[in-house]
C-alpha positions, 0 to 999 in steps of 0.5 A: 218309903217302901211297903212291899218287897219289890219282886222285879228288879229296880232301876239302878243306873248308878249301881250299874256304873259301879258294876262297870268300874266306876269308883264311889270315890269319884261319885259326887255327894248329890248322886251319892243320895240317889245311889243310896236309895238305889242300894236300899231298893236293890237290897230289898229286891235281892233279899226277896229272891233269896231270903236272909238278914236285911233289917240291919243292912237297911239301917246302914245303907248311908253309912256304907256308902259313905265309908267306901266314898271316903275311904280307900278300901279295900287298902283301908280296912273296914271290919264289920261286926257280926255281918248281918249289915254287910249285904249293902257292902257286898252289893257295892264291892263287886258281888251284886250279880251273885246276890241271887245266890246269897246263903245257897249252896255254892253261893255267897255267905251270909256274912263277911268271908275273907276267901270271897273278896279282898273287901272282906277283911275279917270273917265273922259270924259271932259278935263283938269281934270287930274292935279287936280285929281292927286294932290287930290290923292297925298295929300291923299297919304301924309295925309294917310302916304302911299308911292305912286307915282301919275302921271297925263298925259295931252294933249297940248289941255287940258292944255289950259283949265282954270282948268288945269291952276288952278291946276298947280298954286295950286300944285306950292303952296302945292308942292305935290309929283306928276308928270305931263306928258305933251303930246304934239302933236300939237306943241302949247307949243313951237317949237322943238328946235332940238338936243340942247333942247334934250341934255339939257333935258337928263342933267337935268333929269340925277342923277348927274345933280339933285344930283349937283342941290340939293347939290349947293342949300343947300350950296348956300342958306346960301349965298343969293346973290350967290344963287339967281344969280345961280337960275337966270342963270339956269332959263335963260339957260333952257329958251334959249333952252326949253319952261319950264320957265313957269312951273318953275315959277309956282313951278314945276321942268321942264324936256324936251321936249323929244321924246315921242317915244324914249322908252328907254329914257322915261324909263330912264327919268321916272326912274330918276324922280320917287323918286324926291320930289315936283311937277315935269313936263315932257314935251314929243313930240308925233305924233298923229297917230304914226305908222299908215301912213294915221293918221300921215298925218291927225291927225284931220281926223283920230281922230276916225274911224268907224268900219271896214266892212268885205271885199268883194271877191275883197279884198276891204271893202264891201260897208256899206248901207247908210240909207237916212236921212237928214244932220247932225244937226251940218252941218245945223248949220255950214251952217247957220252960213256962210249964217249969216256971209255973211250978217252980219259983226258983227257976231263972231263964237266962239268955245272952241276947237270944230271946226270940231265937231260943223261943223264950218270948212267951216265958219272958212275957209271963215270967218277967221276974224269972227272965234275965237277958244278960246282952251279948255276954256268954261268959257272963251268963254262965258265971251269973248262973253259977252264982244263982246256983250257989245260993239256991236258985235253979238256972236254966241257960238257953244258948246256941251251941255255937255260942256256948264255945265262948263261955268254955272256961266258965263251963269248966271252972265256974260250973263243973268244977263246983258241980253246981246245979245249972241246966243248959238248953243247947240250941242249933246243935249240929248243921244249922243251914244257911248261916254256915260254919260260923253257926254250926253246932258241930262241937258241943259233944266233943268239948262238953264230954271231956268235962267232969261232972257234966250230964249230956243228953241228945233227944231224938224228937220233940217228946224226948226234948221235953222229957229229957229237959225236965230230967236234966232240970231235976239232976242236982248238977250240971246237965246239958240237953242239946237239940237241932235247929228247925222242926221235930219229926212230929212226935206226940208230946206228952204234957206230963213231965217224967224223969227218964233214967239218965244213961239209959237208951232204948232199942227202937228196931230189933235186927240182926248183924248190924247195930246202929247207935244213934245219938240225937236227931238223926234217929229217923235217918238211921231208921231209914237205912236200918230198914233196908239193912235189916239192922238194929237201931238203938236211941242212945238218948245220953252221950254222958253217962253212956248206957254201957249195959245196952252197948254190951248186950247189943255188941254181944252177937254184932258183926258191925257197930255203927255209931251216928251223931250230928257232931264232929266225929272227932272226940264225940259220942262215937269216940266215947263208944269207942273208948268203952269198947277198948277199955272192956276189950270188946272187939267188933268192927266199928264205923263212926259217922258224923260231921267230918274234920272240916267246916261245912259251907252254907246250904240248906240243912238237907243239902248239908246232911246229904253232902256229908252223907248223914241222911238215910241214903248217905248212911246206907252208902257208908255202911255199904262202902265199909263192908265192901273193904276186903278186910271187913267181916260180913254181917249177917243181913236180913235177906228179905230186907236188903236191896241191891247196892245203889250208886249214890 
């Protein structure tokens, strides 16, 4: 049991041999136990060097070792759900020497990624996809007459997602040869029933029981009443000691629950189940953070850790300089939610299993009767909110931009079409950093802007976020406020809630020639470029409706119009401005700046913005590059503010 994250590389002779080409399938069970301990220690060490998810990975060390020992990976397909737990898998599959690059620019991804390794059979980042993907692979193997085993590993949180339930139901119908492993570390499926459950689980997984079960089935099927009685008796026996009746009813052969840290038991069970026909379901119980005492005591707090800094002479971690800026946007949202709930009992805060990430912990504690966590079920979250709005409540859905994509039909059909009073706090809008392309909120302005009845706001700082959330809440229809991951620039937050005019922006800097229309959190970057160019800058605030009067006024004497957003350029706020200009026959050279038509790989947020030239220097460079075109009209610059062209 470790109580500190090691800062020096641990001694790992067995892992070293695997790096040199030794197969896990050639290692004895006794040595596998030592390998698991080496793997756990090395996982702690490498995550300490880079930061990242590790609690889930610690919980599946034994399972990962067992799977790669029993199955012929990568020929046999191993599909991880979400991927938070895939770090041990990466260490064992040829990427150990690259673990120090995890989630860094040019390094390993924090999730399974097909382009990274043939052992990563399916790229993930959103939950509840593994069973569908594994089933597709199993059916592909059957169609192509390939002898291949397919395993999906899914957590007890992810299995609550509607997509997982749909896949389970379909698998029970199609009956592919596949194994679903439920990694249950939160006891959300059923309570542990102790030694009796473990005893029966071992019996049900034994070759003797399986042979008796299949043999009896062949005999008793010819005597239908006897077969039905035997089947019901077996189901009722299982139902008394294990929570597997549901999965049996869906068409799976259920085994469990087993101790997920009992490596010999796991290997024995997987060996027995490996050649069974049809859909199989193995339920294991694990401890998130296993083997690291602080994570065992606080699995939520230790879901992920920051990089461990070098130690000082006293032997303690050296203090990390903290950049002075504002609170996190998620905390601004959480405080606003508490303030609103205190004054309006109709408010119901809804989250699809992202209480901590969305800043709702204090709200859930103070207003438990107004808080609803629907688990990983984004579609349900939206239609639940729609039903509440139909009957007089005021739902606020706190959701990440990338996860709102999963509830798009409900957003259109159930909420916007009926013009229901639902407020959306859309977190992680824009580039999110190390989590990479699966988590970027790059598309929400584009996919929401085309929906009738939607009001869409993009605040530029913490105070704007607070006031625009209040404005959206008071609006009697669907309204969304999108804000980025991380800290704000440090604006003074006014505690008095104010309704700001919907569809009205403000001019932050008066200049001449060039006009920059900034939508959202890149305003401070726009100001940096504008100070050099002598440009006018407007904080547009609202993407829908647009401040058309302000656009018309600012383009009257404009020689270059620049739109700026942290959203994909295609269909975003800049596109809305273009549509307005065209429909009103306003002719002005226009440059749309935003996320290009590509998926941006993992790096820090600052590195990502610099990469696609959405920082001050990059914005300045793109404007100057546009002006250097032979066909570009030359704007009237403010000479005293213009610095020489610099190569970026």
